DOSEKE-792322 format. One line per field, with one value per atom (N, C-alpha, C): residue in three letters; atom name; y, x, z. Coordinates in steps of 0.001 Angstrom, whole numbers. Layout:
// residues N
tivo ALA  ...
kefi CA  ...
Y Y  ...
X X  ...
Z Z  ...
// end
This chain:
// residues 145
tivo MET  MET  MET  PRO  PRO  PRO  LEU  LEU  LEU  PRO  PRO  PRO  LYS  LYS  LYS  PRO  PRO  PRO  GLU  GLU  GLU  PRO  PRO  PRO  GLY  GLY  GLY  LEU  LEU  LEU  LEU  LEU  LEU  ILE  ILE  ILE  ALA  ALA  ALA  TYR  TYR  TYR  SER  SER  SER  TYR  TYR  TYR  LEU  LEU  LEU  TRP  TRP  TRP  ALA  ALA  ALA  SER  SER  SER  GLN  GLN  GLN  ARG  ARG  ARG  MET  MET  MET  ALA  ALA  ALA  GLY  GLY  GLY  LYS  LYS  LYS  THR  THR  THR  GLU  GLU  GLU  GLY  GLY  GLY  ARG  ARG  ARG  LYS  LYS  LYS  THR  THR  THR  ARG  ARG  ARG  PRO  PRO  PRO  CYS  CYS  CYS  ALA  ALA  ALA  ILE  ILE  ILE  VAL  VAL  VAL  VAL  VAL  VAL  ALA  ALA  ALA  THR  THR  THR  THR  THR  THR  ASP  ASP  ASP  GLU  GLU  GLU  ASP  ASP  ASP  GLY  GLY  GLY  ASP  ASP  ASP  PRO  PRO  PRO  LEU  LEU  LEU  VAL  VAL  VAL  TYR  TYR  TYR  VAL  VAL  VAL  VAL  VAL  VAL  PRO  PRO  PRO  ILE  ILE  ILE  THR  THR  THR  HIS  HIS  HIS  SER  SER  SER  LYS  LYS  LYS  PRO  PRO  PRO  ALA  ALA  ALA  ASP  ASP  ASP  ASP  ASP  ASP  GLU  GLU  GLU  TYR  TYR  TYR  SER  SER  SER  VAL  VAL  VAL  GLU  GLU  GLU  ILE  ILE  ILE  PRO  PRO  PRO  ALA  ALA  ALA  LYS  LYS  LYS  LEU  LEU  LEU  LYS  LYS  LYS  ARG  ARG  ARG  HIS  HIS  HIS  LEU  LEU  LEU  GLY  GLY  GLY  LEU  LEU  LEU  ASP  ASP  ASP  ASP  ASP  ASP  GLN  GLN  GLN  PRO  PRO  PRO  SER  SER  SER  TRP  TRP  TRP  VAL  VAL  VAL  VAL  VAL  VAL  THR  THR  THR  THR  THR  THR  GLU  GLU  GLU  LEU  LEU  LEU  ASN  ASN  ASN  ARG  ARG  ARG  PHE  PHE  PHE  ILE  ILE  ILE  TRP  TRP  TRP  PRO  PRO  PRO  GLY  GLY  GLY  TYR  TYR  TYR  ASP  ASP  ASP  LEU  LEU  LEU  LYS  LYS  LYS  PRO  PRO  PRO  ILE  ILE  ILE  ALA  ALA  ALA  ARG  ARG  ARG  ASN  ASN  ASN  LYS  LYS  LYS  PRO  PRO  PRO  ASP  ASP  ASP  THR  THR  THR  PHE  PHE  PHE  ALA  ALA  ALA  TRP  TRP  TRP  GLY  GLY  GLY  PHE  PHE  PHE  LEU  LEU  LEU  PRO  PRO  PRO  THR  THR  THR  ASP  ASP  ASP  ILE  ILE  ILE  PHE  PHE  PHE  ASP  ASP  ASP  ARG  ARG  ARG  VAL  VAL  VAL  LYS  LYS  LYS  GLN  GLN  GLN  GLY  GLY  GLY  ILE  ILE  ILE  ALA  ALA  ALA  ARG  ARG  ARG  ASN  ASN  ASN  ARG  ARG  ARG  GLN  GLN  GLN  ALA  ALA  ALA  GLN  GLN  GLN  ARG  ARG  ARG  LEU  LEU  LEU  LYS  LYS  LYS  VAL  VAL  VAL  SER  SER  SER  ASP  ASP  ASP  ARG  ARG  ARG  GLU  GLU  GLU  ILE  ILE  ILE
kefi N  CA  C  N  CA  C  N  CA  C  N  CA  C  N  CA  C  N  CA  C  N  CA  C  N  CA  C  N  CA  C  N  CA  C  N  CA  C  N  CA  C  N  CA  C  N  CA  C  N  CA  C  N  CA  C  N  CA  C  N  CA  C  N  CA  C  N  CA  C  N  CA  C  N  CA  C  N  CA  C  N  CA  C  N  CA  C  N  CA  C  N  CA  C  N  CA  C  N  CA  C  N  CA  C  N  CA  C  N  CA  C  N  CA  C  N  CA  C  N  CA  C  N  CA  C  N  CA  C  N  CA  C  N  CA  C  N  CA  C  N  CA  C  N  CA  C  N  CA  C  N  CA  C  N  CA  C  N  CA  C  N  CA  C  N  CA  C  N  CA  C  N  CA  C  N  CA  C  N  CA  C  N  CA  C  N  CA  C  N  CA  C  N  CA  C  N  CA  C  N  CA  C  N  CA  C  N  CA  C  N  CA  C  N  CA  C  N  CA  C  N  CA  C  N  CA  C  N  CA  C  N  CA  C  N  CA  C  N  CA  C  N  CA  C  N  CA  C  N  CA  C  N  CA  C  N  CA  C  N  CA  C  N  CA  C  N  CA  C  N  CA  C  N  CA  C  N  CA  C  N  CA  C  N  CA  C  N  CA  C  N  CA  C  N  CA  C  N  CA  C  N  CA  C  N  CA  C  N  CA  C  N  CA  C  N  CA  C  N  CA  C  N  CA  C  N  CA  C  N  CA  C  N  CA  C  N  CA  C  N  CA  C  N  CA  C  N  CA  C  N  CA  C  N  CA  C  N  CA  C  N  CA  C  N  CA  C  N  CA  C  N  CA  C  N  CA  C  N  CA  C  N  CA  C  N  CA  C  N  CA  C  N  CA  C  N  CA  C  N  CA  C  N  CA  C  N  CA  C  N  CA  C  N  CA  C  N  CA  C  N  CA  C  N  CA  C  N  CA  C  N  CA  C  N  CA  C  N  CA  C  N  CA  C  N  CA  C  N  CA  C  N  CA  C  N  CA  C  N  CA  C  N  CA  C  N  CA  C  N  CA  C  N  CA  C  N  CA  C  N  CA  C  N  CA  C  N  CA  C  N  CA  C  N  CA  C  N  CA  C  N  CA  C  N  CA  C
Y 258924  258842  258378  259023  258634  257299  256700  255462  255712  254742  254932  254845  255460  255318  253899  253173  251811  251861  251314  251320  249943  249516  248230  248151  247012  246770  247102  247821  248188  246955  246772  245651  246112  245527  245939  244795  245140  244144  243918  242669  242375  240994  240872  239588  238805  238067  237381  236144  235979  234792  233871  232727  231759  231168  230814  230214  228943  228161  226929  227251  228334  228748  229200  229945  230407  229221  228225  227032  226247  226372  225699  226522  227640  228449  229581  229769  230855  232188  233252  234591  235528  235077  235888  235158  235905  235330  234997  233993  233577  234493  235118  235989  237078  238108  239200  238805  239077  238727  239813  239867  240783  240315  241269  241014  242128  241801  242802  243188  244480  244959  244723  244049  243834  244694  245040  245922  246877  248142  249160  249929  249834  250442  251003  251237  251643  250743  250557  249767  250673  250115  250876  252069  252065  253184  254217  253951  254868  254598  253500  253151  252482  252723  252079  250556  249815  248350  247827  246909  246433  244908  244391  242955  242745  241754  241468  239990  239726  238357  238180  236966  236727  236380  236618  236210  235231  234122  233048  232565  231970  231341  229919  229352  227984  228002  227316  227274  226584  227268  226657  225444  224286  223054  222979  223605  223461  224704  225622  226854  227057  226599  226747  228205  229096  230500  231375  230765  231579  232298  233390  234211  234303  233820  233932  235372  235860  237210  237095  237735  237641  238164  237527  237906  239372  239849  241246  242201  241874  242706  242657  241470  241354  242233  242213  243065  244536  244918  246311  246790  245926  246296  246231  245545  245407  244192  243202  241947  240999  239863  238903  238254  237429  236839  235426  234949  233621  233683  232604  232592  232816  233535  233836  233808  233489  233422  234199  234828  235438  234359  234086  233078  233733  233106  233703  232911  231981  231184  231730  232739  233264  234721  235385  236803  237039  238090  238639  239958  240238  241490  242186  243487  244202  245700  246361  247814  248395  249288  249908  250939  250995  250170  248876  248811  247581  247361  246511  246284  245270  244620  243646  244231  245509  246196  246450  246086  246171  246943  247473  248072  246999  247389  246399  245862  246586  246133  246873  246259  246899  248222  248281  249521  250548  250216  251147  251169  251633  251533  252383  253317  254166  253849  252709  252332  251041  251104  249989  249338  249827  249272  249289  248302  248219  248969  249136  249754  249008  249194  248623  247496  246511  245489  246142  245769  246297  245839  246594  246325  244912  244402  243064  241980  242097  241123  241269  242494  242717  242218  242397  241873  240349  239679  238209  237782  238544  238251  238370  239460  239653  238558  238148  237071  235758  235480  234263  234267  235405  235525  235290  235909  235757  234303  233615  232202  231329  231600  230833  231133  232373  232723  232009  232028  231369  229866  229267  227831  227546  228585  228486  227948  228331  227945  229110  230309  231491  231559  231712  231828  233238  233838  235189  235123  235576  235611  237048  237303  238636  238824  239975  240348  241718  241922  243255  243982  243284  243941  243928
X 442294  441572  442557  442548  443484  443089  444046  443761  442699  441814  440808  441448  440803  441220  440852  441773  441425  440440  439262  438219  437574  437193  436510  435270  435136  434005  434268  435363  435685  436145  435597  435940  436991  438194  439317  439741  440487  441124  442529  442845  444083  444589  445900  446523  446710  445685  445622  446524  447269  448101  447385  446893  446214  447205  446710  447558  448223  447519  448098  449249  449143  450228  451431  451177  452260  452980  452210  452801  453643  453319  454081  455286  455533  456707  456484  455260  454969  454954  455282  455252  454325  453807  452925  451603  450507  449222  449184  448382  448313  447456  446442  445582  444983  444539  443860  442408  441905  440527  439927  438607  438004  438349  438674  438937  438277  437814  437180  438136  438308  439084  438251  438847  438122  438662  439943  440554  441479  441401  442325  442822  444123  444720  446087  446942  448315  449259  450462  451467  452228  453239  453996  454743  454967  455626  454638  453357  452334  451900  452403  452007  450629  449809  448495  448647  448006  448059  446650  446533  445234  445177  444021  443731  442595  442754  441712  441356  440090  439624  439365  439599  439390  437949  437610  436327  436625  435889  436152  434853  434990  433843  433624  434621  434521  433935  432830  432210  433171  433553  434480  433841  434459  433920  434159  435245  435617  435324  434532  434268  432769  432232  430797  430392  431377  431084  431381  431648  431821  430508  430601  429420  429205  428056  427741  427338  427806  427455  426234  425145  423933  424165  423514  423660  423295  422265  421840  422955  423638  424741  425906  426205  427287  427000  425755  425383  425549  425081  425172  426630  427543  428957  429695  429109  429766  430671  430416  431183  430542  431197  430649  429388  428725  427455  427585  428789  428989  428804  428307  428192  429567  429587  430840  430645  431736  431733  432914  432691  433768  434291  435582  436226  436606  436233  436500  437518  438220  439216  440622  440811  442165  442139  443271  443443  444828  444967  446278  446408  447620  447908  449021  448843  449860  449813  450925  451004  450307  449369  448597  449442  449386  448553  449243  450554  451250  451244  452124  452221  451211  450440  449450  448049  447881  446633  446615  445525  445447  444204  444215  442991  441917  440646  439567  439378  439846  439716  440720  441051  442000  441476  440170  439593  439323  439723  439584  440903  441982  443310  443503  442613  442734  441683  440996  439944  440360  440457  440991  439963  438722  437691  436340  435510  434161  433147  433437  432491  432529  431499  431454  430436  430768  429795  428737  427487  426460  426732  426242  426499  426121  424967  424543  425495  425948  426904  428244  428713  429996  429964  428852  428724  428838  428249  428361  429799  430521  431930  432730  432537  433264  432922  431662  431263  431942  432016  432693  434166  434825  436237  436403  435537  435623  435423  434476  434243  435433  436001  437177  438381  438510  439603  439417  438208  437917  438192  437905  438143  439590  440423  441837  442052  441136  441254  441673  441778  442088  443575  443893  445282  445513  446622  446964  448305  448328  449547  450015  451222  451813  452340  452038  452515  453141  454256  454869  454998  455287  455436  456901
Z 137947  139206  140290  141433  142494  143122  143798  144515  145574  145794  146837  148221  149176  150563  150997  151641  152070  153241  153006  154032  154112  155326  155467  154590  153929  153044  151587  151296  149921  149152  147963  147092  146094  146198  145352  144441  143400  142526  143074  143417  144133  143720  143592  143261  144561  144947  146234  146251  147331  147531  148514  148009  148870  149874  151037  152072  151554  150761  150207  149248  148497  147614  148431  149491  150358  150998  151462  152074  151066  149788  148730  148287  148973  148667  147681  147239  146298  147038  146311  146895  146131  144999  144160  143940  143943  143596  142113  141733  140333  139475  140090  139291  140163  139503  140173  140367  141565  141886  142769  142843  143816  145231  146073  147482  148277  149462  150318  151442  151634  152767  154024  155021  156274  157407  157340  158336  157599  157959  157458  158679  158925  160108  159718  160680  160396  161177  160631  161338  162302  162958  163958  163365  162051  161377  160835  161009  160506  159078  158481  157116  157130  156093  156032  155896  156776  156798  156549  155588  155136  155222  155636  155622  154630  153726  152733  152726  152371  152143  150655  150144  148712  148373  147124  146561  145443  145441  144486  143847  142650  142000  142515  143176  143687  145090  145268  146595  147560  148643  149603  150284  150137  150716  152213  152685  154086  154920  154409  155134  155273  156383  156602  156790  156994  157224  156008  154856  153652  153356  152632  152368  150869  150414  148989  148677  147537  147103  146193  146557  145738  144313  143358  141947  141716  142384  142225  142663  143751  144227  143242  142703  141725  140502  140026  138885  139244  140429  140875  140927  141398  141511  140179  139192  137895  137817  138682  138641  137631  137377  136423  136988  136171  136586  137142  137379  137961  139481  140103  141560  142197  143313  144008  145515  146213  147667  148226  149383  150149  151080  150995  151836  153156  154276  155587  156411  155783  156507  156378  155521  155340  154911  155179  154870  154306  153499  153146  153892  154390  155082  154320  154008  153238  153516  153201  153290  152061  152272  151192  150445  149110  148255  147827  147927  147549  146052  145600  144148  143629  144511  144071  143888  144196  143892  142385  141725  140260  139821  138595  138054  137896  137995  137910  136498  135497  134107  133237  132124  131189  130665  130476  129949  131060  132306  133430  134207  133565  134180  135436  135689  136873  137934  137796  138735  139439  140768  141546  142462  142447  143322  142621  142992  142437  143295  144547  145477  146799  147603  148944  149045  149873  150225  151125  150964  151869  153310  154257  155673  156081  155642  156066  155558  154332  153773  154488  154678  155337  156783  157463  158835  158856  157872  157800  157527  156703  156439  157736  158467  159729  160737  160794  161702  161315  160010  159544  159909  159728  160100  161595  162399  163856  164274  163659  163992  163592  162425  162007  162900  163315  164238  165572  166075  167356  167271  166123  165917  165517  165491  165132  163722  162811  161394  160515  161077  160281  159972  158680  158230  157698  158101  157640  156921  155680  154886  154763  155262  155134  153732  153157  151827  151924  151306  151184  152524  153575  154884  155273
// end
């Protein structure tokens, strides 16, 4: 199966580098996790440029604008059954597809995305990012650029 076209709202498997890891000098994410594409554009050279937000099982204590993913949606997408949140305080930016894009499972080596977030959930994610940006709390980590 070919790589999916990077589109806003698409949930991909990605080795996310947290801002705290980057500040500690790390250059690689510790594990592959679901991430949502929030912006898909091109850079000055015409290469596809993507911004993603991470999804975590740990409820963000310092992010009042994080978005919980409903259990029904997680089941529909084929994610695990643990509670999860979209973090809206930080982003990774990279040239698509990059070497940190991963298959969603070992038994699905040619599948790199679970599907799309519904519009209402994706709108809340974008609103959270905008509020964090306005409050100057948004961190962007460049990867593979």
